[in-house]
Backbone as JSON, one array per atom type, in Angstrom:
{
  "sequence": "XXXXXXXXXXXXXXXXXXXXXXXXXXXXXXXXXXXXXXXXXXXXXXXXXXXXXXXXXXXXXXXXXXXXXXXXXXXXXXXXXXXXXXXXXXXXXXXXXXXXXXXXXXXXXXXXXXXXXXXXXXXXXXXXXXXXXXXXXXXXXXXXXXXXXXXXXXXXXXXXXXXXXXXXXXXXXXXXXXXXXXXXXXXXXXXXXXXXXXXX",
  "N": [[2.54, -24.43, 19.6], [0.67, -21.51, 18.81], [2.13, -18.36, 19.15], [1.41, -15.42, 21.15], [0.44, -12.35, 19.56], [1.12, -8.97, 19.14], [-0.34, -7.53, 17.33], [-2.83, -8.6, 17.45], [-4.6, -7.14, 18.94], [-5.67, -5.46, 17.15], [-7.42, -6.81, 15.59], [-10.44, -7.11, 13.7], [-12.63, -8.16, 15.18], [-12.0, -7.37, 17.71], [-12.1, -4.69, 17.6], [-14.59, -3.56, 17.7], [-15.83, -1.3, 18.75], [-14.58, 0.77, 17.35], [-15.36, 0.11, 14.71], [-18.1, 0.44, 15.0], [-18.21, 3.19, 15.37], [-17.7, 4.06, 12.85], [-19.92, 3.67, 11.34], [-22.35, 5.22, 9.34], [-20.65, 7.18, 8.52], [-18.92, 8.92, 5.87], [-16.87, 7.92, 3.2], [-14.09, 9.67, 2.11], [-11.62, 9.5, 1.01], [-9.24, 7.11, -0.15], [-6.2, 5.41, 0.14], [-3.55, 3.42, -1.04], [-0.55, 1.99, 0.26], [1.97, 0.83, -1.15], [4.37, -1.85, -1.31], [6.01, -2.04, -3.5], [6.59, -0.06, -6.39], [4.31, 0.32, -9.17], [5.56, 0.01, -11.64], [7.89, -1.25, -11.1], [10.45, -3.79, -11.15], [10.24, -5.72, -9.17], [7.52, -5.68, -8.45], [6.34, -6.47, -10.86], [7.29, -9.09, -11.12], [6.26, -10.35, -8.83], [3.45, -9.89, -8.69], [2.21, -9.39, -11.22], [-0.01, -7.94, -12.26], [-2.7, -6.34, -14.09], [-2.49, -2.83, -14.91], [-4.82, -1.38, -14.04], [-5.72, -2.9, -11.93], [-3.98, -2.54, -9.93], [-4.31, -0.94, -7.57], [-6.09, -2.53, -6.11], [-4.76, -5.02, -5.75], [-2.06, -4.69, -5.06], [0.71, -5.22, -2.82], [0.62, -4.2, 0.58], [-0.53, -1.82, 3.1], [-3.65, 0.08, 3.61], [-5.01, 3.38, 3.76], [-7.82, 4.91, 5.03], [-9.78, 7.73, 4.74], [-12.2, 9.5, 6.49], [-15.28, 11.47, 6.48], [-15.24, 12.94, 8.79], [-12.66, 13.54, 9.25], [-11.22, 11.63, 10.49], [-8.72, 9.13, 10.21], [-8.2, 5.88, 9.15], [-6.27, 3.0, 9.37], [-5.85, 0.09, 7.47], [-4.85, -3.24, 7.08], [-3.11, -6.36, 6.75], [-2.2, -9.28, 8.67], [0.04, -11.8, 8.4], [0.73, -13.8, 10.33], [-1.48, -13.91, 11.97], [-3.28, -14.51, 10.11], [-5.16, -12.72, 9.19], [-7.15, -9.75, 8.67], [-6.28, -6.49, 9.82], [-7.11, -3.59, 11.75], [-6.88, -0.15, 12.6], [-6.78, 3.07, 14.24], [-5.25, 5.72, 12.58], [-4.99, 8.52, 12.48], [-6.62, 10.8, 14.58], [-9.93, 12.34, 14.74], [-9.4, 14.88, 15.54], [-7.03, 15.38, 14.41], [-4.81, 14.28, 15.56], [-2.02, 12.21, 15.71], [-2.16, 8.69, 16.03], [-0.43, 6.65, 15.88], [2.94, 5.37, 15.91], [4.53, 5.28, 13.64], [3.62, 6.83, 10.97], [1.92, 6.1, 7.91], [2.22, 7.85, 5.74], [4.67, 8.97, 6.2], [6.53, 7.2, 5.46], [9.09, 6.68, 3.4], [9.71, 4.53, 1.85], [7.64, 3.31, 0.59], [5.13, 3.09, -2.01], [2.69, 5.35, -2.82], [-0.66, 5.22, -3.81], [-3.64, 6.62, -5.0], [-7.12, 5.84, -4.68], [-8.61, 7.03, -6.63], [-6.99, 7.21, -8.79], [-6.34, 7.41, -12.24], [-5.05, 5.53, -13.77], [-3.94, 3.39, -12.22], [-6.04, 2.42, -10.76], [-9.55, 1.56, -10.89], [-12.85, 1.86, -12.38], [-14.76, 0.56, -10.77], [-13.57, 0.55, -8.2], [-13.13, 3.31, -7.81], [-15.7, 4.25, -7.54], [-16.45, 3.9, -4.9], [-15.7, 6.04, -3.36], [-17.09, 8.7, -1.56], [-19.27, 7.36, -0.68], [-21.59, 6.32, 1.87], [-21.08, 4.6, 4.89], [-22.87, 1.8, 6.01], [-22.8, -0.57, 7.57], [-20.8, -3.37, 8.83], [-19.42, -6.56, 7.87], [-17.94, -9.54, 9.05], [-15.65, -11.97, 8.01], [-14.58, -15.28, 8.44], [-11.96, -17.53, 7.71], [-11.96, -20.92, 7.04], [-9.86, -23.69, 8.06], [-7.93, -26.58, 7.27], [-5.82, -27.43, 8.65], [-4.46, -28.35, 11.7], [-2.58, -26.84, 13.07], [-3.2, -24.27, 12.46], [-5.58, -23.72, 13.62], [-5.74, -22.29, 16.02], [-5.33, -19.74, 15.27], [-6.73, -16.52, 14.47], [-7.83, -16.01, 11.88], [-9.41, -14.06, 10.62], [-10.24, -13.22, 7.86], [-11.58, -11.54, 6.12], [-13.0, -8.34, 5.94], [-15.93, -6.89, 5.41], [-17.13, -3.97, 4.04], [-20.16, -2.5, 4.18], [-22.24, -0.51, 2.31], [-24.65, 2.23, 2.27], [-26.05, 2.17, -0.11], [-26.14, -0.46, -0.71], [-23.95, -1.62, -1.95], [-20.76, -3.33, -1.66], [-17.54, -3.43, -0.19], [-14.63, -5.29, 0.03], [-12.23, -5.85, 2.38], [-9.37, -7.56, 2.48], [-7.54, -10.48, 3.54], [-5.67, -12.02, 1.56], [-7.81, -13.18, 0.13], [-8.27, -12.9, -2.52], [-6.46, -14.38, -3.97], [-5.55, -16.57, -2.54], [-3.28, -16.01, -1.07], [-0.89, -14.46, 1.28], [-1.27, -11.78, 1.14], [-2.49, -8.45, 1.54], [-5.53, -7.24, 0.23], [-7.81, -5.17, -1.65], [-10.91, -5.52, -2.57], [-13.95, -6.56, -4.29], [-16.7, -8.57, -3.09], [-17.29, -10.38, -5.15], [-14.89, -10.96, -6.25], [-13.56, -12.82, -4.77], [-11.43, -15.61, -4.48], [-12.3, -18.57, -6.2], [-11.75, -21.05, -4.92], [-11.92, -20.45, -2.25], [-14.42, -19.56, -1.53], [-16.36, -21.36, -0.41], [-15.26, -21.8, 2.01], [-15.59, -19.81, 3.8], [-17.04, -18.26, 6.6], [-19.44, -16.27, 8.35], [-18.67, -14.11, 11.03], [-20.43, -13.06, 13.8], [-20.97, -9.62, 14.52], [-21.37, -7.27, 17.03], [-22.76, -4.63, 16.3]],
  "CA": [[1.45, -23.51, 19.93], [0.82, -20.19, 18.23], [2.51, -17.37, 20.14], [0.63, -14.18, 21.12], [0.88, -11.35, 18.61], [0.62, -7.66, 19.55], [-1.3, -7.06, 16.34], [-4.14, -9.2, 17.73], [-5.49, -6.11, 19.49], [-6.25, -4.73, 16.02], [-8.35, -7.66, 14.85], [-11.78, -6.49, 13.62], [-13.5, -8.63, 16.26], [-11.62, -6.66, 18.93], [-12.23, -3.27, 17.35], [-16.01, -3.34, 17.45], [-16.17, 0.1, 19.07], [-14.12, 1.57, 16.21], [-16.25, -0.17, 13.58], [-19.4, 1.05, 15.31], [-18.08, 4.63, 15.18], [-17.6, 4.35, 11.41], [-21.24, 3.57, 10.73], [-22.92, 6.53, 9.03], [-19.59, 8.05, 8.02], [-18.71, 8.91, 4.42], [-15.47, 7.78, 2.78], [-13.7, 10.77, 1.23], [-10.34, 9.21, 0.38], [-8.59, 5.84, 0.15], [-4.85, 5.36, -0.42], [-2.73, 2.24, -0.76], [0.87, 2.24, 0.45], [2.48, -0.42, -1.7], [5.77, -2.17, -1.09], [6.73, -1.82, -4.74], [5.92, 0.78, -7.39], [3.69, -0.53, -10.2], [6.45, -0.23, -12.78], [9.13, -1.86, -10.63], [10.67, -5.19, -11.52], [9.75, -6.56, -8.08], [6.06, -5.81, -8.55], [6.03, -7.23, -12.06], [7.57, -10.5, -10.87], [5.46, -10.9, -7.75], [1.99, -9.79, -8.83], [1.81, -9.49, -12.63], [-1.39, -7.48, -12.37], [-2.95, -5.24, -15.02], [-2.38, -1.55, -14.22], [-6.07, -0.96, -13.41], [-5.94, -3.7, -10.73], [-2.87, -2.31, -9.0], [-4.82, -0.47, -6.28], [-6.72, -3.64, -5.41], [-3.94, -6.2, -5.49], [-0.67, -4.42, -4.66], [0.98, -5.53, -1.42], [0.78, -3.02, 1.42], [-1.75, -1.4, 3.79], [-4.48, 1.14, 3.04], [-5.48, 4.43, 4.66], [-9.16, 5.39, 4.7], [-10.12, 9.02, 5.37], [-13.63, 9.69, 6.61], [-15.73, 12.86, 6.4], [-14.96, 13.6, 10.06], [-11.23, 13.76, 9.34], [-10.61, 10.42, 11.04], [-8.0, 8.29, 9.26], [-8.14, 4.51, 9.64], [-5.34, 2.14, 8.63], [-6.27, -1.3, 7.34], [-3.87, -4.09, 6.42], [-3.29, -7.74, 7.19], [-1.09, -9.87, 9.41], [0.15, -13.21, 8.01], [0.74, -14.69, 11.48], [-2.86, -14.01, 12.44], [-4.09, -14.87, 8.95], [-6.29, -11.83, 9.4], [-7.14, -8.32, 8.45], [-6.15, -5.7, 11.05], [-7.62, -2.23, 11.56], [-6.55, 0.74, 13.71], [-6.82, 4.51, 13.96], [-3.96, 6.33, 12.24], [-5.1, 9.92, 12.91], [-7.93, 11.05, 15.17], [-10.72, 13.42, 14.14], [-8.78, 16.14, 15.93], [-5.76, 15.51, 13.7], [-3.73, 13.79, 16.41], [-1.52, 10.91, 15.29], [-2.37, 7.62, 17.0], [0.57, 5.62, 15.61], [4.33, 5.85, 16.0], [5.1, 5.41, 12.3], [2.54, 7.1, 10.01], [2.16, 5.57, 6.57], [2.66, 8.91, 4.82], [6.06, 9.33, 6.49], [7.39, 6.09, 5.02], [9.6, 6.96, 2.06], [10.01, 3.29, 1.15], [6.44, 2.75, -0.01], [4.57, 3.83, -3.14], [1.31, 5.7, -2.49], [-1.57, 5.38, -4.95], [-4.99, 7.0, -4.6], [-8.15, 5.03, -5.31], [-9.13, 7.77, -7.77], [-5.99, 7.23, -9.85], [-6.94, 7.05, -13.53], [-4.3, 4.44, -14.39], [-3.69, 2.27, -11.32], [-7.28, 2.0, -10.12], [-10.56, 1.32, -11.92], [-14.15, 2.49, -12.13], [-15.41, -0.11, -9.64], [-12.97, 1.04, -6.98], [-13.32, 4.76, -7.69], [-17.11, 4.52, -7.19], [-16.67, 3.82, -3.46], [-15.46, 7.35, -2.74], [-18.32, 9.47, -1.41], [-20.36, 6.52, -0.18], [-21.79, 6.31, 3.32], [-21.0, 3.26, 5.47], [-24.03, 1.36, 6.78], [-22.38, -1.54, 8.58], [-19.67, -4.23, 8.47], [-19.54, -8.0, 8.05], [-16.62, -10.13, 9.27], [-15.57, -13.32, 7.46], [-13.49, -16.13, 8.93], [-11.56, -18.56, 6.76], [-11.75, -22.25, 7.63], [-8.57, -24.32, 7.75], [-7.88, -28.02, 7.5], [-4.58, -27.69, 9.37], [-4.62, -28.17, 13.14], [-1.66, -25.8, 13.52], [-3.78, -22.94, 12.2], [-6.88, -23.6, 14.28], [-5.69, -21.29, 17.08], [-5.19, -18.41, 14.68], [-8.06, -15.93, 14.3], [-8.27, -16.21, 10.49], [-10.44, -13.06, 10.26], [-9.64, -12.93, 6.57], [-12.31, -10.58, 5.32], [-13.87, -7.35, 6.57], [-16.78, -6.35, 4.35], [-17.75, -2.67, 4.3], [-21.46, -2.46, 3.51], [-22.65, 0.89, 2.16], [-26.08, 2.48, 2.32], [-26.68, 1.84, -1.39], [-26.11, -1.91, -0.85], [-22.67, -2.08, -2.49], [-19.85, -3.85, -0.64], [-16.1, -3.41, -0.42], [-14.02, -6.32, 0.86], [-10.85, -5.67, 2.82], [-9.1, -8.99, 2.51], [-6.24, -11.12, 3.72], [-5.42, -13.07, 0.58], [-9.0, -13.85, -0.41], [-8.3, -12.75, -3.98], [-5.56, -15.32, -4.65], [-5.12, -17.55, -1.53], [-1.94, -15.63, -0.58], [-0.83, -13.74, 2.54], [-1.24, -10.37, 0.8], [-3.69, -7.64, 1.75], [-6.14, -6.78, -1.01], [-9.03, -4.38, -1.55], [-11.66, -6.07, -3.68], [-15.38, -6.74, -4.04], [-16.93, -9.99, -2.77], [-17.31, -11.19, -6.37], [-13.51, -11.23, -6.64], [-12.99, -13.84, -3.9], [-10.95, -16.76, -5.24], [-13.3, -19.65, -6.17], [-11.4, -22.1, -3.96], [-12.13, -20.0, -0.88], [-15.82, -19.15, -1.28], [-17.06, -22.3, 0.46], [-14.51, -21.92, 3.27], [-15.8, -18.59, 4.57], [-18.25, -18.15, 7.42], [-19.55, -14.93, 8.94], [-18.57, -13.96, 12.48], [-21.33, -11.99, 14.22], [-20.43, -8.41, 15.13], [-22.42, -6.53, 17.75], [-22.66, -3.23, 15.91]],
  "C": [[1.72, -22.14, 19.32], [1.09, -19.15, 19.32], [1.65, -16.11, 20.03], [1.26, -13.14, 20.19], [0.27, -10.01, 19.01], [-0.43, -7.12, 18.59], [-2.7, -7.59, 16.59], [-5.12, -8.17, 18.29], [-6.19, -5.33, 18.38], [-7.13, -5.61, 15.14], [-9.72, -6.99, 14.8], [-12.71, -6.9, 14.76], [-13.2, -7.95, 17.59], [-11.71, -5.14, 18.77], [-13.66, -2.9, 17.01], [-16.41, -1.89, 17.71], [-15.75, 1.02, 17.93], [-15.04, 1.36, 15.02], [-17.61, 0.49, 13.78], [-19.36, 2.56, 15.05], [-18.02, 5.03, 13.71], [-18.94, 4.26, 10.7], [-21.83, 4.98, 10.54], [-21.91, 7.52, 8.5], [-19.4, 7.85, 6.52], [-17.21, 8.8, 4.12], [-15.13, 8.89, 1.8], [-12.37, 10.5, 0.51], [-9.87, 7.82, 0.78], [-7.26, 5.79, -0.58], [-4.2, 4.03, -0.05], [-1.28, 2.66, -0.64], [1.61, 0.95, 0.12], [3.96, -0.6, -1.45], [6.61, -1.9, -2.32], [5.91, -0.96, -5.69], [5.37, -0.1, -8.52], [4.58, -0.85, -11.39], [7.75, -0.92, -12.37], [9.22, -3.32, -11.05], [10.13, -6.13, -10.45], [8.25, -6.78, -8.18], [5.68, -6.68, -9.73], [6.22, -8.72, -11.84], [6.61, -11.11, -9.86], [3.97, -10.95, -8.05], [1.48, -9.91, -10.27], [0.36, -9.07, -12.83], [-1.53, -6.42, -13.45], [-2.9, -3.92, -14.27], [-3.65, -1.15, -13.46], [-6.41, -1.76, -12.14], [-4.9, -3.45, -9.65], [-3.38, -1.88, -7.62], [-5.38, -1.64, -5.47], [-5.74, -4.69, -4.93], [-2.51, -5.92, -5.03], [-0.48, -4.76, -3.18], [1.19, -4.26, -0.62], [-0.55, -2.56, 2.0], [-2.49, -0.27, 3.06], [-4.87, 2.12, 4.14], [-6.82, 4.93, 4.15], [-9.41, 6.69, 5.45], [-11.63, 9.19, 5.33], [-13.99, 11.17, 6.6], [-15.52, 13.63, 7.7], [-13.49, 14.0, 10.19], [-10.48, 12.57, 9.92], [-9.93, 9.63, 9.92], [-7.8, 6.91, 9.89], [-7.2, 3.7, 8.75], [-5.89, 0.71, 8.63], [-5.18, -2.06, 6.6], [-4.13, -5.52, 6.82], [-2.03, -8.25, 7.85], [-1.03, -11.36, 9.08], [0.13, -14.18, 9.19], [-0.66, -14.93, 12.01], [-3.79, -14.52, 11.34], [-5.35, -14.0, 8.91], [-6.05, -10.41, 8.89], [-6.95, -7.64, 9.81], [-6.56, -4.27, 10.74], [-7.31, -1.39, 12.8], [-6.67, 2.2, 13.27], [-5.41, 5.0, 13.68], [-3.92, 7.77, 12.75], [-6.51, 10.17, 13.42], [-8.66, 12.17, 14.43], [-10.13, 14.79, 14.45], [-7.43, 16.35, 15.25], [-4.56, 15.03, 14.48], [-3.31, 12.39, 15.96], [-1.7, 9.88, 16.4], [-1.38, 6.48, 16.81], [1.96, 6.22, 15.67], [4.93, 6.12, 14.62], [3.98, 5.6, 11.27], [2.91, 6.6, 8.61], [2.72, 6.63, 5.64], [4.1, 9.34, 5.06], [7.05, 8.28, 6.02], [7.83, 6.33, 3.57], [9.85, 5.71, 1.24], [8.78, 2.64, 0.53], [5.94, 3.66, -1.13], [3.09, 4.08, -2.84], [0.49, 5.86, -3.77], [-2.97, 5.63, -4.42], [-6.01, 6.13, -5.33], [-8.75, 5.72, -6.54], [-8.15, 7.83, -8.94], [-6.58, 6.69, -11.16], [-6.25, 5.89, -14.22], [-4.26, 3.2, -13.49], [-4.88, 1.9, -10.44], [-8.3, 1.78, -11.24], [-11.91, 1.89, -11.48], [-14.86, 1.87, -10.93], [-14.88, 0.41, -8.32], [-13.26, 2.53, -6.77], [-14.74, 5.1, -7.21], [-17.37, 4.48, -5.69], [-16.42, 5.15, -2.74], [-16.77, 8.14, -2.71], [-19.48, 8.66, -0.89], [-20.39, 6.5, 1.34], [-21.84, 4.86, 3.84], [-22.26, 2.96, 6.28], [-23.62, 0.41, 7.9], [-21.18, -2.34, 8.07], [-20.07, -5.7, 8.66], [-18.13, -8.57, 8.15], [-16.63, -11.59, 8.83], [-14.35, -14.06, 8.01], [-13.23, -17.25, 7.93], [-11.31, -19.88, 7.48], [-10.37, -22.78, 7.24], [-8.65, -25.81, 8.04], [-6.63, -28.41, 8.29], [-4.74, -27.37, 10.86], [-3.74, -27.04, 13.67], [-2.23, -24.4, 13.35], [-5.09, -22.71, 12.95], [-6.9, -22.5, 15.34], [-5.57, -19.87, 16.54], [-6.57, -17.83, 14.35], [-8.66, -16.13, 12.91], [-9.44, -15.3, 10.11], [-10.02, -12.45, 8.92], [-10.38, -11.91, 5.73], [-13.17, -9.64, 6.15], [-14.63, -6.66, 5.44], [-17.39, -5.02, 4.81], [-19.04, -2.62, 3.48], [-21.94, -1.0, 3.49], [-24.17, 1.02, 2.09], [-26.78, 2.12, 1.01], [-26.64, 0.33, -1.67], [-24.82, -2.46, -1.43], [-21.75, -2.49, -1.35], [-18.4, -3.81, -1.11], [-15.47, -4.39, 0.55], [-12.56, -6.03, 1.11], [-10.35, -7.05, 3.21], [-7.67, -9.36, 2.82], [-6.15, -12.29, 2.75], [-6.62, -13.74, -0.04], [-9.09, -13.74, -1.93], [-7.48, -13.82, -4.69], [-4.98, -16.39, -3.72], [-3.73, -17.25, -0.95], [-2.02, -15.03, 0.82], [-0.85, -12.23, 2.32], [-2.57, -9.69, 1.1], [-4.22, -7.18, 0.41], [-7.43, -6.03, -0.72], [-9.87, -4.72, -2.78], [-13.16, -5.99, -3.41], [-15.6, -8.22, -3.76], [-16.93, -10.9, -3.99], [-15.9, -11.61, -6.8], [-12.83, -12.24, -5.73], [-12.59, -15.05, -4.76], [-11.95, -17.92, -5.1], [-13.01, -20.75, -5.15], [-11.74, -21.74, -2.52], [-13.58, -19.7, -0.53], [-16.53, -20.05, -0.27], [-16.41, -22.43, 1.84], [-14.71, -20.71, 4.19], [-17.12, -18.64, 5.34], [-18.26, -16.76, 8.07], [-19.48, -15.0, 10.47], [-19.48, -12.81, 12.89], [-20.59, -10.83, 14.88], [-21.57, -7.65, 15.81], [-22.28, -5.03, 17.47], [-23.97, -2.49, 16.1]]
}
């Protein structure tokens, strides 16, 4: 039986109030906190991604800053097979976590506006206003995984109709967190995704 996981409280389906509060807000900054620098041997061996895809595919969580000053951390949890989301810093500037991402000297921070390690598609999301969210669950053929939430994709839908997908491995069937667009979902997974209703 799958054991309870403290991170389950940060599943998107359990953070509806937080998601609801983000509707109408404008994204002013997005940063990835990668486990390995883009030029490191570890990154080259594990991901082998072109420099412009580094922001999207590097392993590690992301911090989203909204126009209110609120900072939201998004990442993924392999045990839950899911994306997780939580407040990092409140609108008043009060830390809501014990270990802030920016205080971690062991990660490599890259901004979504980076001219080398990001790309035009990603950079275009800065300044956009959030309209709503869609939550995607990944089907499994293994009974052992049925009890796991598998909330593998949180889609940010913007007022202009564009969408940003915060994903647990949907880009390459892995356990890595990625920041992509829905068109970048791995072909093998497209038919295995269903939408979970969110009362937003």
